[in-house]
VMD Tcl script that builds the backbone (N, CA, C; Angstrom):
set m [mol new atoms 528]
animate dup $m
set s [atomselect $m all]
$s set {name element resname resid chain x y z} {
  {N N UNK 1 A 8.417 17.879 20.107}
  {CA C UNK 1 A 7.460 17.685 19.220}
  {C C UNK 1 A 6.126 18.220 18.199}
  {N N UNK 2 A 6.531 18.797 17.353}
  {CA C UNK 2 A 4.958 19.529 17.063}
  {C C UNK 2 A 3.748 18.312 17.046}
  {N N UNK 3 A 2.213 18.798 16.909}
  {CA C UNK 3 A 1.486 18.121 16.933}
  {C C UNK 3 A 1.262 17.388 15.495}
  {N N UNK 4 A 1.616 18.283 14.616}
  {CA C UNK 4 A 1.848 17.630 13.173}
  {C C UNK 4 A 2.731 16.188 13.106}
  {N N UNK 5 A 4.114 16.671 13.989}
  {CA C UNK 5 A 4.670 15.232 13.864}
  {C C UNK 5 A 4.519 14.319 14.550}
  {N N UNK 6 A 3.392 14.662 15.827}
  {CA C UNK 6 A 3.252 13.582 16.786}
  {C C UNK 6 A 2.403 12.751 15.720}
  {N N UNK 7 A 1.329 13.208 15.228}
  {CA C UNK 7 A 0.207 12.674 14.183}
  {C C UNK 7 A 0.990 11.917 13.419}
  {N N UNK 8 A 2.123 12.241 12.658}
  {CA C UNK 8 A 2.713 11.660 11.613}
  {C C UNK 8 A 3.656 10.162 12.527}
  {N N UNK 9 A 3.947 10.802 13.603}
  {CA C UNK 9 A 5.117 9.493 14.299}
  {C C UNK 9 A 3.409 8.154 14.375}
  {N N UNK 10 A 2.526 8.775 14.721}
  {CA C UNK 10 A 1.612 7.564 15.389}
  {C C UNK 10 A 0.932 6.912 13.810}
  {N N UNK 11 A 1.466 7.152 12.700}
  {CA C UNK 11 A 0.644 6.702 11.227}
  {C C UNK 11 A 1.624 5.484 11.095}
  {N N UNK 12 A 1.174 4.176 10.587}
  {CA C UNK 12 A 2.264 3.492 10.082}
  {C C UNK 12 A 2.830 3.888 8.896}
  {N N UNK 13 A 4.186 3.501 8.591}
  {CA C UNK 13 A 4.928 3.698 7.014}
  {C C UNK 13 A 4.093 2.933 5.941}
  {N N UNK 14 A 4.255 3.317 4.836}
  {CA C UNK 14 A 4.064 2.350 3.655}
  {C C UNK 14 A 4.064 0.880 4.061}
  {N N UNK 15 A 5.054 0.685 4.702}
  {CA C UNK 15 A 5.747 -0.900 4.825}
  {C C UNK 15 A 4.580 -1.492 5.683}
  {N N UNK 16 A 3.670 -0.633 6.295}
  {CA C UNK 16 A 2.806 -1.107 7.452}
  {C C UNK 16 A 3.228 -1.484 8.567}
  {N N UNK 17 A 4.659 -1.150 9.204}
  {CA C UNK 17 A 5.100 -1.104 10.235}
  {C C UNK 17 A 6.001 0.132 10.630}
  {N N UNK 18 A 5.605 1.029 11.681}
  {CA C UNK 18 A 6.046 2.064 11.901}
  {C C UNK 18 A 7.356 1.888 12.948}
  {N N UNK 19 A 8.502 2.739 13.083}
  {CA C UNK 19 A 9.759 2.262 13.945}
  {C C UNK 19 A 9.221 2.154 15.742}
  {N N UNK 20 A 7.809 2.202 16.015}
  {CA C UNK 20 A 7.460 2.556 17.161}
  {C C UNK 20 A 6.981 0.843 17.260}
  {N N UNK 21 A 6.778 0.450 16.186}
  {CA C UNK 21 A 5.773 -1.016 16.503}
  {C C UNK 21 A 4.869 -1.370 16.667}
  {N N UNK 22 A 3.661 -0.099 17.210}
  {CA C UNK 22 A 2.580 -0.024 17.566}
  {C C UNK 22 A 1.458 -0.522 16.196}
  {N N UNK 23 A 1.934 -0.308 14.960}
  {CA C UNK 23 A 1.118 -0.882 13.601}
  {C C UNK 23 A 1.812 -1.904 13.130}
  {N N UNK 24 A 0.978 -3.062 12.766}
  {CA C UNK 24 A 1.433 -3.743 11.851}
  {C C UNK 24 A 0.171 -4.061 10.539}
  {N N UNK 25 A 1.086 -4.726 9.794}
  {CA C UNK 25 A 0.075 -4.743 8.204}
  {C C UNK 25 A 0.372 -6.506 7.985}
  {N N UNK 26 A -0.803 -7.153 8.087}
  {CA C UNK 26 A -0.543 -8.700 7.870}
  {C C UNK 26 A -1.482 -8.899 6.789}
  {N N UNK 27 A -1.413 -10.409 6.596}
  {CA C UNK 27 A -2.669 -10.728 5.361}
  {C C UNK 27 A -3.225 -11.334 6.637}
  {N N UNK 28 A -4.571 -11.787 5.905}
  {CA C UNK 28 A -5.735 -12.094 6.906}
  {C C UNK 28 A -5.602 -13.761 6.623}
  {N N UNK 29 A -6.513 -13.819 8.008}
  {CA C UNK 29 A -6.271 -15.926 8.003}
  {C C UNK 29 A -8.030 -16.052 8.146}
  {N N UNK 30 A -8.018 -17.120 7.725}
  {CA C UNK 30 A -9.561 -17.526 7.590}
  {C C UNK 30 A -10.353 -16.992 8.877}
  {N N UNK 31 A -9.185 -17.364 9.947}
  {CA C UNK 31 A -10.373 -16.833 11.562}
  {C C UNK 31 A -10.344 -15.512 11.748}
  {N N UNK 32 A -9.966 -14.746 10.623}
  {CA C UNK 32 A -9.741 -13.036 11.050}
  {C C UNK 32 A -11.189 -12.603 9.773}
  {N N UNK 33 A -12.217 -13.480 9.243}
  {CA C UNK 33 A -13.183 -13.336 8.532}
  {C C UNK 33 A -14.076 -12.246 9.705}
  {N N UNK 34 A -14.455 -12.659 10.690}
  {CA C UNK 34 A -15.625 -11.970 11.205}
  {C C UNK 34 A -15.255 -10.389 11.487}
  {N N UNK 35 A -13.554 -10.270 11.897}
  {CA C UNK 35 A -13.174 -8.968 11.967}
  {C C UNK 35 A -12.730 -8.154 10.795}
  {N N UNK 36 A -12.839 -9.029 9.728}
  {CA C UNK 36 A -12.821 -8.154 8.315}
  {C C UNK 36 A -14.040 -7.860 7.797}
  {N N UNK 37 A -14.889 -8.543 8.404}
  {CA C UNK 37 A -16.628 -8.084 7.848}
  {C C UNK 37 A -16.995 -7.262 9.355}
  {N N UNK 38 A -16.574 -7.055 10.491}
  {CA C UNK 38 A -16.974 -6.105 11.331}
  {C C UNK 38 A -16.329 -4.749 10.881}
  {N N UNK 39 A -15.182 -4.929 10.410}
  {CA C UNK 39 A -14.643 -3.439 10.455}
  {C C UNK 39 A -15.248 -2.707 8.968}
  {N N UNK 40 A -15.381 -3.771 7.991}
  {CA C UNK 40 A -15.811 -3.241 6.386}
  {C C UNK 40 A -17.417 -2.867 6.742}
  {N N UNK 41 A -18.245 -3.468 7.690}
  {CA C UNK 41 A -19.709 -2.850 8.047}
  {C C UNK 41 A -19.312 -1.419 8.987}
  {N N UNK 42 A -18.456 -1.237 9.687}
  {CA C UNK 42 A -18.671 -0.064 10.225}
  {C C UNK 42 A -18.134 0.774 9.474}
  {N N UNK 43 A -17.470 0.895 8.798}
  {CA C UNK 43 A -16.562 1.702 7.575}
  {C C UNK 43 A -17.926 1.989 7.024}
  {N N UNK 44 A -18.430 1.081 5.830}
  {CA C UNK 44 A -19.087 1.407 5.138}
  {C C UNK 44 A -20.862 1.503 5.521}
  {N N UNK 45 A -21.193 1.470 6.947}
  {CA C UNK 45 A -22.336 1.498 7.110}
  {C C UNK 45 A -23.157 3.276 7.491}
  {N N UNK 46 A -22.204 3.849 7.057}
  {CA C UNK 46 A -22.390 5.352 6.664}
  {C C UNK 46 A -23.265 5.781 5.444}
  {N N UNK 47 A -22.993 4.447 4.217}
  {CA C UNK 47 A -23.430 5.117 3.052}
  {C C UNK 47 A -24.734 4.421 3.119}
  {N N UNK 48 A -25.303 3.629 3.904}
  {CA C UNK 48 A -26.374 2.967 3.674}
  {C C UNK 48 A -27.871 3.849 3.597}
  {N N UNK 49 A -28.031 4.973 4.372}
  {CA C UNK 49 A -28.951 5.957 3.882}
  {C C UNK 49 A -29.022 6.320 2.874}
  {N N UNK 50 A -27.542 6.644 2.380}
  {CA C UNK 50 A -27.293 7.674 0.878}
  {C C UNK 50 A -27.509 6.596 -0.529}
  {N N UNK 51 A -27.059 4.954 -0.526}
  {CA C UNK 51 A -27.540 4.283 -1.443}
  {C C UNK 51 A -28.740 3.842 -1.127}
  {N N UNK 52 A -29.285 3.626 -0.196}
  {CA C UNK 52 A -30.850 3.406 0.042}
  {C C UNK 52 A -30.411 1.280 0.160}
  {N N UNK 53 A -29.487 1.241 0.629}
  {CA C UNK 53 A -28.843 -0.403 0.725}
  {C C UNK 53 A -27.549 -0.669 1.537}
  {N N UNK 54 A -27.265 -1.792 1.544}
  {CA C UNK 54 A -25.683 -1.609 1.879}
  {C C UNK 54 A -24.945 -1.949 0.821}
  {N N UNK 55 A -23.991 -1.083 0.646}
  {CA C UNK 55 A -22.845 -0.966 -0.227}
  {C C UNK 55 A -22.084 -2.384 -0.356}
  {N N UNK 56 A -21.879 -3.062 -1.698}
  {CA C UNK 56 A -21.299 -3.828 -2.283}
  {C C UNK 56 A -20.218 -4.582 -0.948}
  {N N UNK 57 A -19.379 -4.214 -0.743}
  {CA C UNK 57 A -18.575 -4.652 0.414}
  {C C UNK 57 A -19.015 -5.276 1.802}
  {N N UNK 58 A -20.125 -4.556 2.007}
  {CA C UNK 58 A -20.835 -5.344 3.366}
  {C C UNK 58 A -21.551 -6.432 3.191}
  {N N UNK 59 A -21.791 -6.903 1.724}
  {CA C UNK 59 A -22.733 -7.884 1.285}
  {C C UNK 59 A -21.657 -9.278 0.979}
  {N N UNK 60 A -20.388 -8.622 0.750}
  {CA C UNK 60 A -19.664 -10.131 0.587}
  {C C UNK 60 A -19.143 -10.977 1.550}
  {N N UNK 61 A -18.920 -11.999 1.006}
  {CA C UNK 61 A -18.412 -13.437 1.840}
  {C C UNK 61 A -16.992 -12.872 2.508}
  {N N UNK 62 A -16.780 -12.322 3.034}
  {CA C UNK 62 A -15.349 -11.736 3.305}
  {C C UNK 62 A -14.267 -13.199 3.493}
  {N N UNK 63 A -15.067 -14.602 4.106}
  {CA C UNK 63 A -14.060 -16.158 4.664}
  {C C UNK 63 A -13.891 -16.255 2.558}
  {N N UNK 64 A -14.828 -15.933 2.269}
  {CA C UNK 64 A -14.163 -17.025 0.796}
  {C C UNK 64 A -13.020 -15.715 0.310}
  {N N UNK 65 A -13.275 -14.040 0.185}
  {CA C UNK 65 A -12.224 -13.604 -0.327}
  {C C UNK 65 A -10.888 -13.761 0.476}
  {N N UNK 66 A -11.157 -13.757 2.021}
  {CA C UNK 66 A -9.833 -14.430 2.359}
  {C C UNK 66 A -9.207 -15.575 1.981}
  {N N UNK 67 A -10.038 -16.878 1.211}
  {CA C UNK 67 A -9.344 -17.924 0.718}
  {C C UNK 67 A -9.028 -17.431 -0.571}
  {N N UNK 68 A -9.474 -16.725 -1.483}
  {CA C UNK 68 A -9.078 -16.526 -2.736}
  {C C UNK 68 A -8.469 -15.497 -3.308}
  {N N UNK 69 A -8.445 -14.474 -2.001}
  {CA C UNK 69 A -7.958 -13.045 -2.742}
  {C C UNK 69 A -6.540 -12.450 -1.591}
  {N N UNK 70 A -6.544 -11.532 -1.985}
  {CA C UNK 70 A -5.294 -11.041 -0.886}
  {C C UNK 70 A -5.886 -10.089 -0.350}
  {N N UNK 71 A -6.169 -10.449 1.275}
  {CA C UNK 71 A -6.747 -9.711 2.080}
  {C C UNK 71 A -5.718 -9.242 3.104}
  {N N UNK 72 A -5.686 -7.866 3.602}
  {CA C UNK 72 A -4.966 -7.520 4.320}
  {C C UNK 72 A -5.470 -6.850 5.782}
  {N N UNK 73 A -5.036 -6.872 6.741}
  {CA C UNK 73 A -5.612 -6.227 8.086}
  {C C UNK 73 A -4.427 -5.642 8.515}
  {N N UNK 74 A -4.824 -4.260 8.860}
  {CA C UNK 74 A -4.178 -3.149 9.593}
  {C C UNK 74 A -4.532 -3.334 11.361}
  {N N UNK 75 A -3.620 -3.919 11.854}
  {CA C UNK 75 A -3.573 -3.693 13.588}
  {C C UNK 75 A -2.906 -2.908 13.935}
  {N N UNK 76 A -3.451 -2.283 15.134}
  {CA C UNK 76 A -2.860 -1.282 16.132}
  {C C UNK 76 A -2.889 -2.295 17.302}
  {N N UNK 77 A -1.586 -2.085 17.953}
  {CA C UNK 77 A -1.172 -3.174 19.212}
  {C C UNK 77 A -2.088 -4.434 19.245}
  {N N UNK 78 A -1.675 -4.920 17.776}
  {CA C UNK 78 A -2.515 -6.171 17.783}
  {C C UNK 78 A -4.271 -6.190 17.444}
  {N N UNK 79 A -4.762 -5.145 17.649}
  {CA C UNK 79 A -5.965 -4.962 17.136}
  {C C UNK 79 A -6.510 -4.499 15.904}
  {N N UNK 80 A -7.226 -5.442 15.238}
  {CA C UNK 80 A -7.846 -5.061 13.899}
  {C C UNK 80 A -8.350 -3.855 13.889}
  {N N UNK 81 A -8.031 -2.407 12.869}
  {CA C UNK 81 A -8.662 -1.354 13.137}
  {C C UNK 81 A -8.930 -1.154 11.182}
  {N N UNK 82 A -8.143 -1.715 10.439}
  {CA C UNK 82 A -8.458 -1.672 8.859}
  {C C UNK 82 A -8.262 -2.695 7.987}
  {N N UNK 83 A -8.643 -2.568 6.705}
  {CA C UNK 83 A -8.823 -3.409 5.776}
  {C C UNK 83 A -8.635 -3.495 4.737}
  {N N UNK 84 A -7.603 -4.036 3.833}
  {CA C UNK 84 A -7.328 -3.868 2.669}
  {C C UNK 84 A -7.490 -5.181 1.778}
  {N N UNK 85 A -9.009 -5.300 0.482}
  {CA C UNK 85 A -9.349 -6.458 -0.148}
  {C C UNK 85 A -8.628 -5.869 -1.575}
  {N N UNK 86 A -7.979 -6.905 -2.336}
  {CA C UNK 86 A -7.183 -6.662 -3.577}
  {C C UNK 86 A -7.655 -8.272 -4.545}
  {N N UNK 87 A -7.968 -8.156 -5.245}
  {CA C UNK 87 A -8.279 -9.393 -6.509}
  {C C UNK 87 A -7.376 -8.839 -7.748}
  {N N UNK 88 A -6.574 -10.324 -7.805}
  {CA C UNK 88 A -5.652 -10.334 -8.984}
  {C C UNK 88 A -6.738 -10.400 -10.473}
  {N N UNK 89 A -6.451 -9.585 -11.307}
  {CA C UNK 89 A -7.035 -9.792 -12.166}
  {C C UNK 89 A -6.077 -9.770 -13.411}
  {N N UNK 90 A -6.732 -10.490 -14.864}
  {CA C UNK 90 A -5.632 -10.703 -15.737}
  {C C UNK 90 A -4.659 -9.267 -16.017}
  {N N UNK 91 A -5.204 -8.502 -16.104}
  {CA C UNK 91 A -4.398 -7.037 -16.393}
  {C C UNK 91 A -4.313 -6.101 -15.544}
  {N N UNK 92 A -4.717 -6.175 -14.518}
  {CA C UNK 92 A -4.438 -5.243 -13.233}
  {C C UNK 92 A -4.578 -5.958 -12.074}
  {N N UNK 93 A -4.572 -4.923 -10.866}
  {CA C UNK 93 A -4.986 -5.180 -10.023}
  {C C UNK 93 A -6.345 -4.901 -9.552}
  {N N UNK 94 A -7.218 -5.258 -8.668}
  {CA C UNK 94 A -8.312 -4.572 -8.266}
  {C C UNK 94 A -8.355 -4.424 -6.797}
  {N N UNK 95 A -8.706 -3.114 -6.699}
  {CA C UNK 95 A -8.903 -2.874 -5.237}
  {C C UNK 95 A -9.995 -2.880 -4.700}
  {N N UNK 96 A -10.352 -3.566 -3.974}
  {CA C UNK 96 A -11.993 -4.382 -3.772}
  {C C UNK 96 A -12.769 -3.544 -3.079}
  {N N UNK 97 A -11.759 -3.273 -1.887}
  {CA C UNK 97 A -12.245 -2.606 -0.607}
  {C C UNK 97 A -10.971 -2.137 0.150}
  {N N UNK 98 A -11.169 -0.690 0.606}
  {CA C UNK 98 A -10.544 -0.300 1.507}
  {C C UNK 98 A -11.315 0.497 2.731}
  {N N UNK 99 A -11.179 -0.366 3.908}
  {CA C UNK 99 A -11.993 0.163 5.158}
  {C C UNK 99 A -11.419 0.675 6.494}
  {N N UNK 100 A -11.533 1.251 7.169}
  {CA C UNK 100 A -10.625 1.851 8.298}
  {C C UNK 100 A -11.671 1.671 9.640}
  {N N UNK 101 A -11.655 1.819 10.754}
  {CA C UNK 101 A -12.478 1.537 11.456}
  {C C UNK 101 A -12.892 3.161 11.910}
  {N N UNK 102 A -14.138 3.647 12.138}
  {CA C UNK 102 A -14.856 5.155 12.133}
  {C C UNK 102 A -13.519 5.652 13.075}
  {N N UNK 103 A -13.414 5.363 14.088}
  {CA C UNK 103 A -12.541 5.842 15.367}
  {C C UNK 103 A -10.939 6.325 14.510}
  {N N UNK 104 A -10.616 5.694 13.684}
  {CA C UNK 104 A -9.446 5.843 13.029}
  {C C UNK 104 A -9.280 6.425 11.943}
  {N N UNK 105 A -10.304 6.959 11.247}
  {CA C UNK 105 A -10.601 7.347 9.933}
  {C C UNK 105 A -9.911 8.932 10.022}
  {N N UNK 106 A -9.475 9.184 8.737}
  {CA C UNK 106 A -8.833 10.986 9.040}
  {C C UNK 106 A -7.303 11.086 9.024}
  {N N UNK 107 A -6.865 9.711 9.536}
  {CA C UNK 107 A -5.564 9.951 10.135}
  {C C UNK 107 A -4.694 9.687 8.885}
  {N N UNK 108 A -5.183 8.959 7.818}
  {CA C UNK 108 A -4.013 9.025 6.426}
  {C C UNK 108 A -4.084 7.302 6.888}
  {N N UNK 109 A -4.782 6.643 7.306}
  {CA C UNK 109 A -4.552 4.556 7.174}
  {C C UNK 109 A -4.810 4.619 5.779}
  {N N UNK 110 A -6.451 5.097 5.594}
  {CA C UNK 110 A -6.625 4.561 4.477}
  {C C UNK 110 A -5.632 4.860 3.306}
  {N N UNK 111 A -4.965 5.966 2.953}
  {CA C UNK 111 A -3.812 6.047 2.233}
  {C C UNK 111 A -2.711 5.138 1.939}
  {N N UNK 112 A -2.412 4.884 3.335}
  {CA C UNK 112 A -1.127 4.172 3.926}
  {C C UNK 112 A -1.491 2.628 3.049}
  {N N UNK 113 A -2.826 2.226 3.279}
  {CA C UNK 113 A -3.279 0.697 2.657}
  {C C UNK 113 A -3.415 1.211 1.047}
  {N N UNK 114 A -3.789 2.226 0.321}
  {CA C UNK 114 A -3.640 2.189 -1.215}
  {C C UNK 114 A -2.196 2.589 -1.858}
  {N N UNK 115 A -1.371 3.004 -0.565}
  {CA C UNK 115 A 0.079 2.930 -1.192}
  {C C UNK 115 A 0.587 1.287 -1.120}
  {N N UNK 116 A 0.123 0.578 -0.134}
  {CA C UNK 116 A 0.557 -0.778 -0.229}
  {C C UNK 116 A -0.105 -1.665 -1.185}
  {N N UNK 117 A -1.290 -1.434 -1.271}
  {CA C UNK 117 A -2.173 -2.283 -2.740}
  {C C UNK 117 A -1.005 -1.864 -4.115}
  {N N UNK 118 A -0.803 -0.570 -4.170}
  {CA C UNK 118 A 0.251 -0.217 -5.135}
  {C C UNK 118 A 1.747 -1.160 -5.200}
  {N N UNK 119 A 2.095 -1.003 -3.682}
  {CA C UNK 119 A 3.349 -2.032 -3.768}
  {C C UNK 119 A 3.416 -3.243 -3.959}
  {N N UNK 120 A 2.170 -4.038 -3.582}
  {CA C UNK 120 A 1.694 -5.213 -4.118}
  {C C UNK 120 A 1.427 -5.483 -5.678}
  {N N UNK 121 A 0.661 -4.494 -6.174}
  {CA C UNK 121 A 0.807 -4.474 -7.580}
  {C C UNK 121 A 1.782 -4.791 -8.634}
  {N N UNK 122 A 3.125 -3.695 -7.830}
  {CA C UNK 122 A 3.929 -3.709 -8.784}
  {C C UNK 122 A 4.717 -4.953 -8.349}
  {N N UNK 123 A 4.801 -5.656 -7.199}
  {CA C UNK 123 A 5.230 -6.916 -6.814}
  {C C UNK 123 A 4.990 -7.746 -7.613}
  {N N UNK 124 A 3.543 -7.565 -8.189}
  {CA C UNK 124 A 2.987 -9.129 -8.902}
  {C C UNK 124 A 3.140 -8.219 -10.167}
  {N N UNK 125 A 3.555 -7.275 -10.714}
  {CA C UNK 125 A 4.003 -6.816 -12.427}
  {C C UNK 125 A 3.050 -6.438 -12.770}
  {N N UNK 126 A 2.048 -5.810 -12.408}
  {CA C UNK 126 A 0.775 -5.226 -12.988}
  {C C UNK 126 A 1.226 -4.092 -13.333}
  {N N UNK 127 A 0.831 -3.294 -14.311}
  {CA C UNK 127 A 0.977 -2.019 -15.068}
  {C C UNK 127 A 0.171 -0.929 -14.165}
  {N N UNK 128 A -1.354 -1.514 -13.626}
  {CA C UNK 128 A -2.004 -0.431 -13.562}
  {C C UNK 128 A -2.935 -1.260 -11.964}
  {N N UNK 129 A -3.067 -0.072 -11.590}
  {CA C UNK 129 A -4.485 -0.256 -10.152}
  {C C UNK 129 A -5.826 -0.231 -10.513}
  {N N UNK 130 A -7.151 -0.731 -10.082}
  {CA C UNK 130 A -8.092 -0.261 -10.904}
  {C C UNK 130 A -8.933 -0.153 -9.567}
  {N N UNK 131 A -10.039 0.577 -9.655}
  {CA C UNK 131 A -10.906 0.292 -8.519}
  {C C UNK 131 A -12.276 1.222 -8.882}
  {N N UNK 132 A -13.478 0.574 -8.302}
  {CA C UNK 132 A -14.647 1.414 -8.476}
  {C C UNK 132 A -15.435 1.785 -7.569}
  {N N UNK 133 A -15.853 2.620 -7.413}
  {CA C UNK 133 A -17.029 3.314 -6.053}
  {C C UNK 133 A -18.304 3.606 -7.036}
  {N N UNK 134 A -19.012 4.294 -6.074}
  {CA C UNK 134 A -20.319 4.678 -6.380}
  {C C UNK 134 A -20.357 6.172 -6.310}
  {N N UNK 135 A -21.262 6.539 -7.583}
  {CA C UNK 135 A -20.898 7.670 -8.161}
  {C C UNK 135 A -21.468 9.019 -6.707}
  {N N UNK 136 A -21.968 8.000 -5.658}
  {CA C UNK 136 A -22.781 9.448 -4.658}
  {C C UNK 136 A -21.631 9.067 -3.670}
  {N N UNK 137 A -20.886 8.942 -3.498}
  {CA C UNK 137 A -19.546 8.938 -3.074}
  {C C UNK 137 A -18.686 9.990 -3.355}
  {N N UNK 138 A -18.711 10.991 -3.298}
  {CA C UNK 138 A -18.114 11.916 -4.511}
  {C C UNK 138 A -16.822 12.339 -3.492}
  {N N UNK 139 A -16.809 12.108 -2.201}
  {CA C UNK 139 A -15.855 12.404 -1.485}
  {C C UNK 139 A -14.477 11.448 -1.878}
  {N N UNK 140 A -14.978 10.190 -1.971}
  {CA C UNK 140 A -13.866 9.257 -2.366}
  {C C UNK 140 A -13.816 9.051 -3.750}
  {N N UNK 141 A -14.776 9.703 -4.624}
  {CA C UNK 141 A -13.771 9.927 -5.937}
  {C C UNK 141 A -13.014 11.245 -5.715}
  {N N UNK 142 A -13.172 12.468 -5.368}
  {CA C UNK 142 A -12.261 13.277 -4.995}
  {C C UNK 142 A -11.110 12.662 -4.727}
  {N N UNK 143 A -11.248 12.029 -3.433}
  {CA C UNK 143 A -9.596 11.657 -2.923}
  {C C UNK 143 A -8.795 10.555 -3.843}
  {N N UNK 144 A -9.601 9.457 -4.570}
  {CA C UNK 144 A -8.694 8.882 -5.608}
  {C C UNK 144 A -8.326 10.135 -6.529}
  {N N UNK 145 A -8.859 10.765 -7.390}
  {CA C UNK 145 A -8.288 11.628 -8.193}
  {C C UNK 145 A -7.073 12.128 -7.830}
  {N N UNK 146 A -7.195 12.364 -6.219}
  {CA C UNK 146 A -6.273 13.272 -5.621}
  {C C UNK 146 A -4.632 12.671 -5.807}
  {N N UNK 147 A -5.166 11.160 -5.816}
  {CA C UNK 147 A -4.098 10.304 -5.676}
  {C C UNK 147 A -3.369 9.801 -6.839}
  {N N UNK 148 A -4.005 10.394 -8.146}
  {CA C UNK 148 A -3.739 9.870 -9.445}
  {C C UNK 148 A -4.613 8.824 -10.434}
  {N N UNK 149 A -5.639 8.600 -9.584}
  {CA C UNK 149 A -6.449 7.596 -10.447}
  {C C UNK 149 A -7.505 8.642 -11.602}
  {N N UNK 150 A -7.572 7.944 -12.371}
  {CA C UNK 150 A -8.407 8.740 -13.374}
  {C C UNK 150 A -9.695 7.804 -13.767}
  {N N UNK 151 A -10.924 8.601 -13.899}
  {CA C UNK 151 A -12.324 7.954 -14.311}
  {C C UNK 151 A -12.187 7.117 -15.479}
  {N N UNK 152 A -12.940 6.119 -15.760}
  {CA C UNK 152 A -12.731 5.183 -16.839}
  {C C UNK 152 A -13.896 4.731 -17.430}
  {N N UNK 153 A -14.696 5.148 -16.675}
  {CA C UNK 153 A -16.194 4.706 -17.369}
  {C C UNK 153 A -17.380 4.842 -16.004}
  {N N UNK 154 A -18.692 4.943 -16.079}
  {CA C UNK 154 A -20.066 4.570 -15.385}
  {C C UNK 154 A -20.568 3.724 -16.105}
  {N N UNK 155 A -20.990 2.906 -15.326}
  {CA C UNK 155 A -22.136 2.301 -14.989}
  {C C UNK 155 A -23.166 2.088 -14.030}
  {N N UNK 156 A -24.667 1.605 -14.911}
  {CA C UNK 156 A -25.511 1.746 -13.489}
  {C C UNK 156 A -25.564 0.422 -13.086}
  {N N UNK 157 A -25.887 0.580 -11.501}
  {CA C UNK 157 A -25.802 -0.579 -10.148}
  {C C UNK 157 A -26.578 -0.423 -9.714}
  {N N UNK 158 A -27.525 -1.359 -9.414}
  {CA C UNK 158 A -28.413 -1.633 -8.219}
  {C C UNK 158 A -29.313 -0.480 -8.080}
  {N N UNK 159 A -29.839 0.588 -9.111}
  {CA C UNK 159 A -30.399 1.891 -8.973}
  {C C UNK 159 A -29.463 3.043 -8.598}
  {N N UNK 160 A -28.580 3.111 -8.772}
  {CA C UNK 160 A -27.192 4.067 -8.769}
  {C C UNK 160 A -26.289 3.914 -10.047}
  {N N UNK 161 A -24.951 4.632 -9.443}
  {CA C UNK 161 A -24.051 4.426 -10.683}
  {C C UNK 161 A -22.584 4.146 -10.459}
  {N N UNK 162 A -21.815 3.270 -10.825}
  {CA C UNK 162 A -20.641 2.676 -10.685}
  {C C UNK 162 A -19.623 3.692 -11.264}
  {N N UNK 163 A -18.494 4.264 -10.476}
  {CA C UNK 163 A -17.353 4.855 -11.221}
  {C C UNK 163 A -16.334 4.667 -11.436}
  {N N UNK 164 A -15.475 3.743 -12.350}
  {CA C UNK 164 A -14.562 2.996 -12.433}
  {C C UNK 164 A -13.365 4.118 -12.598}
  {N N UNK 165 A -12.383 3.617 -11.958}
  {CA C UNK 165 A -11.099 4.154 -11.971}
  {C C UNK 165 A -10.047 3.311 -12.277}
  {N N UNK 166 A -9.046 4.033 -12.910}
  {CA C UNK 166 A -7.397 3.238 -12.888}
  {C C UNK 166 A -6.670 4.305 -12.604}
  {N N UNK 167 A -5.236 3.711 -12.213}
  {CA C UNK 167 A -4.142 4.508 -11.910}
  {C C UNK 167 A -2.893 3.253 -12.322}
  {N N UNK 168 A -2.375 4.513 -13.362}
  {CA C UNK 168 A -0.889 3.621 -14.034}
  {C C UNK 168 A 0.043 3.544 -12.883}
  {N N UNK 169 A 0.581 2.408 -12.776}
  {CA C UNK 169 A 2.006 2.433 -11.696}
  {C C UNK 169 A 3.103 1.822 -12.207}
  {N N UNK 170 A 4.209 2.186 -11.856}
  {CA C UNK 170 A 5.499 2.262 -12.263}
  {C C UNK 170 A 5.867 0.481 -11.882}
  {N N UNK 171 A 6.418 -0.081 -13.046}
  {CA C UNK 171 A 7.093 -1.508 -12.997}
  {C C UNK 171 A 8.416 -1.364 -13.204}
  {N N UNK 172 A 9.309 -1.808 -12.214}
  {CA C UNK 172 A 10.341 -2.073 -12.579}
  {C C UNK 172 A 11.095 -0.532 -12.800}
  {N N UNK 173 A 10.544 0.265 -12.276}
  {CA C UNK 173 A 10.846 1.965 -12.353}
  {C C UNK 173 A 10.778 2.609 -13.512}
  {N N UNK 174 A 9.784 1.736 -14.604}
  {CA C UNK 174 A 9.272 2.744 -15.800}
  {C C UNK 174 A 7.958 3.228 -15.545}
  {N N UNK 175 A 7.657 4.282 -16.113}
  {CA C UNK 175 A 5.995 4.398 -15.951}
  {C C UNK 175 A 5.140 4.265 -16.916}
  {N N UNK 176 A 3.996 3.224 -16.850}
  {CA C UNK 176 A 3.264 2.548 -17.719}
  {C C UNK 176 A 1.824 3.402 -17.732}
}
mol reanalyze $m
mol bondsrecalc $m
mol representation Tube
mol addrep $m
């Protein structure tokens, strides 16, 4: 098996579970709030010096999000390594946060979670996904553009700028 095949074999499938069973994607439960917060803080802390403050996902009450929204945990061998937080809005699904533990970043896991977000939005019947990021997070903006997201606007936020992006998705096989 080549190095590329081994790397791909170790990744979760878009469904959240690979054939080997070492990866699982499940809804977060109230008792997972600490893990969700810990993963989020670990993933976003590198942006604190850039922004001069913690990014918004580091300041939110994750227990409330688990109770009110769609929060998913990505686990490897039972240990949480990733988080996806989705908010159902009237017109679309908001991807509030995607966070991967630093030791697992760069393996395509965030993209798998974004694929899962799209599947969840399709399941509910939304015609598009929406997200926002900070304008200083240029690599995130480039990633989202490469995945089909388009910038829809910018707005000032706490001394910086938020970049709003959307992606049309297929509902019932029809592109929207």
